[in-house]
C-alpha positions as CSV (number, residue, x, y, z in Angstrom):
1,M,7.4,-13.0,-23.1
2,G,10.3,-11.1,-21.7
3,D,13.1,-8.8,-22.8
4,P,16.0,-11.2,-23.7
5,A,18.8,-8.7,-23.2
6,L,19.3,-9.4,-19.5
7,S,19.4,-12.7,-17.6
8,H,17.6,-13.0,-14.3
9,T,20.8,-12.5,-12.3
10,E,21.8,-9.5,-14.4
11,L,18.4,-8.0,-14.0
12,L,18.7,-8.2,-10.2
13,S,22.3,-7.0,-10.0
14,S,21.9,-4.1,-12.4
15,A,19.0,-2.4,-10.7
16,E,19.6,1.2,-9.9
17,G,17.6,4.2,-8.6
18,V,13.9,3.6,-8.4
19,V,12.5,0.3,-9.6
20,M,8.7,0.0,-9.9
21,I,7.4,-3.6,-10.3
22,I,4.0,-4.2,-11.9
23,G,2.1,-7.4,-12.6
24,A,-1.2,-9.2,-12.3
25,P,-2.2,-11.1,-9.1
26,D,0.0,-14.2,-8.5
27,S,2.5,-13.2,-11.1
28,G,5.3,-13.3,-8.6
29,K,6.0,-9.6,-8.5
30,T,6.4,-9.4,-4.7
31,T,8.7,-12.5,-4.8
32,L,10.8,-10.7,-7.4
33,A,10.8,-7.6,-5.3
34,R,12.1,-9.5,-2.3
35,M,14.8,-11.1,-4.4
36,L,15.8,-7.7,-5.6
37,V,16.0,-6.4,-2.0
38,D,18.1,-9.4,-0.9
39,T,20.5,-9.0,-3.8
40,A,20.9,-5.3,-3.0
41,L,21.5,-6.0,0.7
42,Q,24.1,-8.6,-0.1
43,G,25.8,-5.9,-2.1
44,G,26.0,-3.6,0.9
45,R,23.3,-1.2,-0.4
46,T,20.6,0.6,1.6
47,V,17.1,-0.2,0.3
48,A,13.8,1.6,0.8
49,Y,11.0,-0.8,0.0
50,I,7.6,0.7,-0.6
51,D,4.5,-1.5,-0.6
52,S,1.5,0.0,-2.4
53,D,-0.7,-3.2,-2.5
54,L,-3.5,-1.9,-0.2
55,A,-5.4,-5.2,0.1
56,C,-2.6,-7.7,0.4
57,T,0.2,-5.9,2.2
58,T,3.7,-7.1,3.0
59,V,4.7,-3.9,4.9
60,G,2.3,-2.3,7.3
61,P,-1.4,-2.8,7.6
62,P,-4.0,-3.0,4.8
63,T,-5.5,0.4,3.6
64,C,-2.0,2.0,3.8
65,V,1.1,2.5,1.6
66,G,4.0,1.3,3.7
67,L,7.7,2.0,3.8
68,K,10.4,-0.3,5.1
69,W,14.0,0.7,5.5
70,L,16.5,-2.2,5.0
71,R,20.2,-1.4,5.7
72,S,21.3,-5.0,6.4
73,P,20.0,-8.5,5.9
74,A,18.9,-8.6,9.5
75,D,16.3,-5.9,8.8
76,A,14.4,-8.3,6.6
77,D,13.6,-10.4,9.6
78,D,10.9,-7.9,10.6
79,F,9.8,-7.0,7.1
80,A,6.1,-6.4,8.0
81,Q,6.9,-3.6,10.5
82,A,6.5,-0.3,8.6
83,D,8.9,2.6,9.2
84,D,6.5,5.1,7.7
85,L,2.9,5.0,6.4
86,R,0.5,6.9,4.2
87,F,-3.2,6.2,4.8
88,V,-5.4,5.6,1.8
89,G,-8.3,4.1,3.6
90,S,-9.4,1.5,1.2
91,I,-8.5,-2.1,0.1
92,R,-10.1,-1.5,-3.3
93,P,-7.5,-0.3,-5.9
94,D,-10.3,1.1,-8.1
95,R,-11.1,3.7,-5.4
96,F,-9.0,6.6,-4.0
97,I,-6.6,6.6,-6.9
98,L,-5.4,10.1,-6.0
99,Q,-4.6,9.1,-2.5
100,Q,-2.7,6.0,-3.6
101,V,-0.6,7.8,-6.1
102,A,0.1,10.7,-3.7
103,G,1.0,8.4,-0.9
104,V,3.5,6.4,-3.0
105,A,5.0,9.6,-4.5
106,S,5.3,11.2,-1.0
107,L,7.2,8.2,0.4
108,V,9.5,7.9,-2.6
109,D,10.4,11.6,-2.3
110,S,11.1,11.2,1.4
111,V,13.7,8.5,0.8
112,R,15.4,9.6,-2.4
113,A,18.4,11.3,-0.8
114,E,19.3,8.4,1.5
115,A,18.4,5.2,-0.2
116,D,20.8,3.5,-2.7
117,L,17.9,1.6,-4.2
118,I,14.1,2.2,-4.0
119,V,11.8,-0.7,-4.7
120,V,8.1,0.1,-5.3
121,D,5.8,-3.0,-5.2
122,T,2.3,-2.5,-6.5
123,S,-1.2,-4.0,-6.6
124,G,-2.4,-6.5,-9.1
125,T,-4.7,-4.1,-10.8
126,V,-3.1,-3.7,-14.2
127,S,-5.9,-4.0,-16.8
128,G,-8.8,-1.8,-18.0
129,V,-9.1,1.9,-17.6
130,V,-8.6,1.8,-13.8
131,G,-5.5,-0.4,-14.0
132,Q,-3.9,1.7,-16.7
133,R,-4.7,5.0,-15.0
134,L,-3.5,3.8,-11.6
135,K,-0.2,2.5,-12.9
136,Y,0.4,5.3,-15.3
137,H,-0.2,8.1,-12.8
138,K,1.8,6.3,-10.2
139,A,4.8,6.1,-12.6
140,E,4.2,9.6,-13.7
141,L,4.7,11.0,-10.2
142,V,7.2,8.5,-8.8
143,R,9.5,8.9,-11.9
144,P,11.0,5.4,-11.7
145,D,14.3,4.7,-13.5
146,T,13.0,1.3,-14.4
147,V,9.7,-0.4,-14.5
148,W,9.6,-4.2,-14.4
149,A,6.5,-5.6,-16.0
150,V,6.0,-9.1,-14.8
151,Q,3.7,-11.0,-17.2
152,R,2.6,-14.5,-18.1
153,G,1.9,-13.8,-21.8
154,G,1.1,-10.5,-23.3
155,E,-1.5,-9.3,-20.8
156,L,0.6,-6.2,-19.9
157,E,1.4,-5.1,-23.4
158,P,-1.3,-2.3,-23.5
159,L,0.1,-0.9,-20.2
160,V,3.7,-1.5,-21.3
161,G,3.0,0.4,-24.5
162,L,1.4,3.2,-22.6
163,L,4.3,3.6,-20.2
164,R,6.9,3.5,-23.0
165,R,5.0,6.0,-25.1
166,F,4.5,8.7,-22.5
167,L,7.3,8.2,-19.9
168,S,11.0,8.1,-20.0
169,A,11.4,5.1,-17.7
170,N,13.1,2.0,-19.0
171,V,10.3,-0.6,-19.1
172,I,11.5,-4.2,-19.0
173,T,9.1,-7.2,-19.4
174,V,9.9,-10.1,-17.1
175,P,8.4,-13.6,-17.4
176,A,6.1,-14.4,-14.5
177,N,6.8,-17.1,-12.0
178,R,5.0,-20.1,-13.3
179,G,5.9,-22.4,-10.4
180,G,3.9,-20.5,-7.7
181,L,0.4,-21.6,-6.7
182,P,-2.4,-18.9,-7.0
183,M,-3.8,-17.7,-3.8
184,S,-7.6,-18.3,-3.3
185,P,-9.9,-15.4,-2.4
186,E,-10.4,-17.0,1.0
187,E,-6.6,-17.2,1.6
188,R,-6.3,-13.5,0.6
189,M,-9.1,-12.6,3.0
190,D,-7.5,-14.6,5.8
191,M,-4.1,-12.9,5.1
192,R,-5.7,-9.5,5.1
193,A,-7.5,-10.3,8.4
194,A,-4.2,-11.3,10.0
195,R,-2.5,-8.1,8.9
196,F,-5.4,-6.1,10.4
197,A,-5.1,-8.0,13.6
198,A,-1.4,-7.2,13.7
199,A,-2.3,-3.5,13.5
200,F,-4.3,-3.7,16.7
201,P,-1.9,-5.4,19.2
202,A,-2.9,-5.6,22.9
203,P,-3.1,-3.7,25.1
204,L,-5.3,-1.3,23.1
205,Q,-6.2,2.2,24.2
206,R,-9.6,4.0,23.8
207,W,-9.6,7.7,23.4
208,R,-12.6,10.0,23.3
209,V,-12.6,12.1,20.2
210,L,-14.4,15.2,19.1
211,P,-16.3,15.5,15.8
212,T,-14.0,18.3,14.8
213,V,-10.8,16.1,14.4
214,F,-11.8,14.3,11.2
215,A,-10.8,14.5,7.6
216,P,-13.0,14.9,5.6
217,S,-15.0,17.1,8.0
218,L,-18.3,15.7,9.2
219,P,-21.4,17.5,7.9
220,A,-23.7,19.4,10.2
221,G,-26.1,17.1,12.1
222,F,-24.1,14.0,11.3
223,D,-25.1,11.0,13.3
224,L,-21.9,9.7,15.0
225,V,-23.2,6.2,15.3
226,R,-22.6,5.8,11.6
227,L,-18.9,5.8,12.3
228,H,-19.0,2.8,14.5
229,R,-16.2,0.3,13.6
230,M,-14.9,2.5,10.7
231,I,-11.2,2.3,10.1
232,V,-9.3,5.6,10.4
233,G,-5.7,6.7,9.9
234,V,-4.2,8.3,13.0
235,H,-2.2,11.3,11.8
236,D,0.3,13.7,13.2
237,R,0.8,17.4,12.2
238,Q,3.3,16.5,9.5
239,G,0.7,14.5,7.5
240,R,2.1,11.1,8.4
241,C,0.0,8.2,9.4
242,L,1.2,6.9,12.8
243,C,-1.0,3.8,12.9
244,L,-4.6,2.6,12.2
245,G,-7.5,3.2,14.5
246,M,-11.0,1.9,14.7
247,L,-13.9,4.1,15.8
248,E,-16.3,3.0,18.5
249,Y,-19.6,4.6,19.3
250,E,-21.3,3.8,22.6
251,D,-23.0,7.0,23.7
252,V,-19.7,8.8,23.0
253,L,-17.3,8.5,20.1
254,R,-13.9,6.9,20.8
255,V,-11.0,5.7,18.7
256,I,-9.4,2.4,19.5
257,T,-5.7,2.3,18.7
258,S,-2.4,0.9,19.8
259,G,-1.1,4.4,20.8
260,N,-1.8,8.1,20.6
261,Q,1.6,9.7,20.7
262,G,1.6,12.6,18.3
263,M,-2.0,12.1,17.3
264,A,-3.4,15.3,15.8
265,G,-6.3,14.2,13.6
266,L,-8.2,11.2,12.2
267,Q,-8.5,10.4,8.5
268,I,-11.7,8.5,7.8
269,G,-11.4,5.4,5.5
270,S,-14.0,3.5,3.5
271,V,-13.7,0.2,5.4
272,R,-15.7,-1.1,8.4
273,L,-13.8,-3.7,10.5
274,D,-15.2,-6.6,12.6
275,P,-13.1,-6.5,15.8
276,K,-13.5,-10.2,16.4
277,T,-12.8,-11.7,12.9
278,F,-10.9,-8.6,11.5
279,H,-12.9,-9.1,8.3
280,T,-14.0,-6.0,6.4
281,T,-16.9,-4.4,4.7
282,S,-16.3,-1.7,2.1
283,V,-18.2,1.5,2.5
284,R,-18.6,4.4,0.1
285,L,-17.5,7.4,2.0
286,N,-19.9,9.9,0.4
287,E,-22.8,7.6,1.2
288,L,-21.6,7.2,4.8
289,M,-21.4,11.0,5.1
290,F,-24.8,11.8,3.7
291,G,-26.9,9.1,5.2
292,L,-27.1,6.5,2.4
293,G,-24.6,3.9,3.6
């Protein structure tokens, strides 16, 4: 089902302001987002693309919300390289909803004055209480002009109804891409591992860190070995995530990262990373902190 008022070409060419794209996994929402970017660039517009799919990123590393500025078609050649990041620290959309929503809203606010078009791509979590809360609160703070709801049948109707009832955004349903092949869990895991590997390019640097540089703060008596191989966001004093880091404990605690320029503090995530395979294990942060994980 789709809204019949606009053809596909008209939909792409008429997009203005902030466009937020939602849809289930493998619905083609990211493909549609890229088509929108290409159309806008061909029209001479400056585009800010914000990727908020934490587990299957197209801009920046997993666990982060990434921003990509595109001012000409040539900028799309290096699409994966983020121009700004907000660290969430998880690849699970059902966790850290506040951090996800705040990260996206922060990036949108930072580009409103300069971008001709802002495209917000989202995760495939669209159903149930978590999916509805995540997408509703994201739209509530981002204040998109238009929401494109990409659906195969009527699976997004509860969410579409919610957004239309409580928000002023124009919500348009768009038929999903039926020609694409679904990605297997193994393919998603391999893609995520490749994106993590890209976040740790050689030569890596190891910096000794003090227990006082973390957010959240470590409890008294905390055993630092518990942080071994945990992912962290390397932050500056303006609250921006500069890059990812991985903690290493061998008698002393160090952070492994591709750079340290501007590093002021480390935000602890809820992911443990294997440095050889770049596969991940999810960790509950409160259990890690208080000796249960």
